[in-house]
C-alpha positions in Angstrom: -24.6 -0.5 25.0 -23.0 -2.0 28.0 -19.9 -0.6 29.7 -16.5 -2.2 29.0 -14.9 -3.2 32.2 -11.7 -5.0 33.4 -13.7 -8.2 33.6 -14.2 -8.0 29.7 -10.4 -8.2 29.2 -9.3 -11.6 28.2 -6.2 -12.9 30.0 -3.5 -15.3 29.1 -2.6 -17.9 31.7 -1.1 -20.6 29.5 2.5 -21.4 28.7 3.6 -20.0 32.0 2.2 -16.5 31.7 0.3 -15.0 34.5 -2.6 -12.9 33.4 -1.2 -10.8 30.5 -4.1 -9.2 28.5 -4.8 -10.7 25.1 -6.9 -9.7 22.1 -8.7 -12.0 19.8 -7.0 -11.8 16.3 -8.5 -14.9 14.7 -9.3 -14.4 11.0 -12.9 -15.4 10.6 -13.6 -14.0 7.2 -12.8 -15.9 3.9 -11.3 -14.5 0.8 -14.9 -13.6 -0.3 -14.8 -10.8 2.2 -11.6 -9.5 0.6 -13.5 -9.4 -2.8 -16.4 -7.5 -1.1 -13.9 -5.0 0.4 -12.3 -4.6 -3.0 -15.7 -3.7 -4.4 -16.3 -1.4 -1.5 -13.0 0.5 -1.7 -13.1 0.6 -5.5 -9.7 -0.9 -5.9 -7.9 -2.3 -7.8 -9.0 -0.5 -11.0 -8.2 -3.4 -13.4 -11.4 -5.2 -14.2 -9.4 -8.3 -15.3 -8.5 -9.0 -11.6 -11.3 -11.3 -10.7 -11.8 -14.4 -8.5 -11.6 -16.5 -11.7 -8.1 -15.0 -12.5 -6.9 -15.7 -9.0 -8.3 -19.3 -9.1 -6.6 -19.9 -12.5 -3.2 -18.2 -11.7 -2.6 -18.6 -8.0 -2.1 -22.1 -6.5 -3.7 -23.0 -3.2 -0.1 -23.2 -1.8 0.7 -19.7 -3.0 -2.6 -18.4 -1.6 -1.9 -19.9 1.7 1.7 -18.5 1.8 0.4 -15.1 0.9 -2.2 -15.3 3.6 0.4 -16.2 6.2 2.7 -13.5 5.0 -0.1 -11.0 5.5 -0.7 -12.3 9.0 3.0 -11.9 9.8 2.9 -8.3 8.5 -0.1 -7.8 10.8 2.0 -9.0 13.8 4.6 -6.4 12.9 1.9 -3.7 12.7 0.5 -4.9 16.1 3.8 -4.5 17.7 4.1 -1.0 16.4 0.6 -0.2 17.6 1.3 -1.7 21.1 4.4 0.5 21.5 2.4 3.6 20.3 -0.5 2.9 22.7 1.3 1.5 25.7 5.0 2.6 25.3 8.2 1.1 24.3 8.2 -1.8 26.8 5.0 -3.3 25.4 5.7 -6.6 23.6 3.2 -8.7 21.6 3.3 -12.3 20.8 0.9 -14.9 19.4 -0.8 -17.5 21.6 -3.2 -20.3 20.9 -3.1 -23.2 18.5 -3.0 -21.0 15.4 -1.8 -17.8 16.9 -5.2 -16.4 17.2 -4.6 -14.4 20.3 -2.4 -11.4 20.6 -0.9 -11.3 24.1 0.7 -8.0 25.3 3.4 -8.1 27.9 5.0 -5.3 29.7 1.8 -3.8 31.0 0.7 -3.4 34.6 -1.5 -6.0 36.2 -5.1 -5.7 34.8 -6.5 -5.4 38.3 -4.5 -2.2 38.9 -5.7 -0.5 35.7 -7.6 2.7 36.0 -10.1 4.1 33.4 -7.3 5.5 31.2 -5.4 2.2 31.1 -8.7 0.3 30.3 -9.5 2.8 27.5 -6.0 2.3 26.1 -6.5 -1.5 26.1 -9.9 -1.2 24.5 -8.3 1.0 21.8 -5.6 -1.6 21.2 -8.1 -4.4 21.1 -10.2 -2.7 18.5 -7.1 -1.9 16.4 -6.1 -5.6 16.6 -9.5 -6.7 15.5 -9.4 -4.4 12.5 -6.1 -5.8 11.4 -7.4 -9.3 11.7 -10.6 -8.5 9.8 -8.5 -6.9 7.0 -6.3 -9.9 6.3 -8.5 -11.2 3.3 -8.3 -7.8 1.7 -4.6 -7.5 2.3 -4.1 -11.0 0.8 -5.9 -10.0 -2.4 -4.1 -6.7 -2.5 -0.8 -8.6 -2.3 -1.8 -10.9 -5.1 -2.9 -7.9 -7.2 0.4 -6.0 -6.8 2.8 -9.0 -6.7 1.2 -11.5 -9.0 -1.4 -9.9 -11.2 0.4 -6.7 -12.2 3.7 -8.5 -12.7 2.0 -11.0 -15.0 0.3 -8.2 -16.9 3.5 -6.4 -17.4 5.3 -9.6 -18.6 2.5 -10.1 -21.1 2.8 -6.5 -22.3 6.6 -6.8 -22.7 6.3 -10.1 -24.6 3.7 -8.5 -26.9 6.0 -5.5 -27.5 9.1 -7.7 -28.1 7.3 -10.0 -30.5 8.6 -9.8 -34.1 6.4 -7.5 -36.1 4.7 -9.4 -38.9 4.3 -8.1 -42.4 0.6 -7.0 -42.9 0.5 -9.1 -46.1 1.6 -12.2 -44.2 -1.1 -11.6 -41.6 -3.7 -11.1 -44.3 -2.5 -14.2 -46.2 -2.7 -16.3 -43.0 -6.3 -15.1 -42.3 -7.3 -15.5 -45.9 -6.0 -19.1 -46.1 -7.7 -20.1 -42.9 -11.2 -18.9 -44.2 -10.9 -20.9 -47.4 
């Protein structure tokens, strides 16, 4: 295993910024990884929540919207993490064509970092990568709690509110359909 050095830290020089450190937060995994994570974590418990259910009940537009909402949530979490690791003056923002880089401002110049500052950066960089890698799972979790469970509850309420049928009426309907 090679040592992590200041030269390993990516720097942002675009859009008028002068060398702020940045972490790669591109989401490389597909929704399939989210399904594998669900199997690995053993959640959710309802076996009716399947890729087929999502395909039949969640439009591509909704899936895309949910994905981007999870990314937005990830940015909020990264801001909290940056403040925890570096202090209250650390600010994160997205850079790159699709926001795949997390730039952190408010830190000392990379060249002035000692081993402690470098270790803090490496910690933040790993946390940022974990958030990015977890987006497919978070997307499916959001669908489960905000789409699937809501639809299941609506179906259950509709079933409970349905007018009860007379057993003779049900038997008569079944008998007439078999003749």
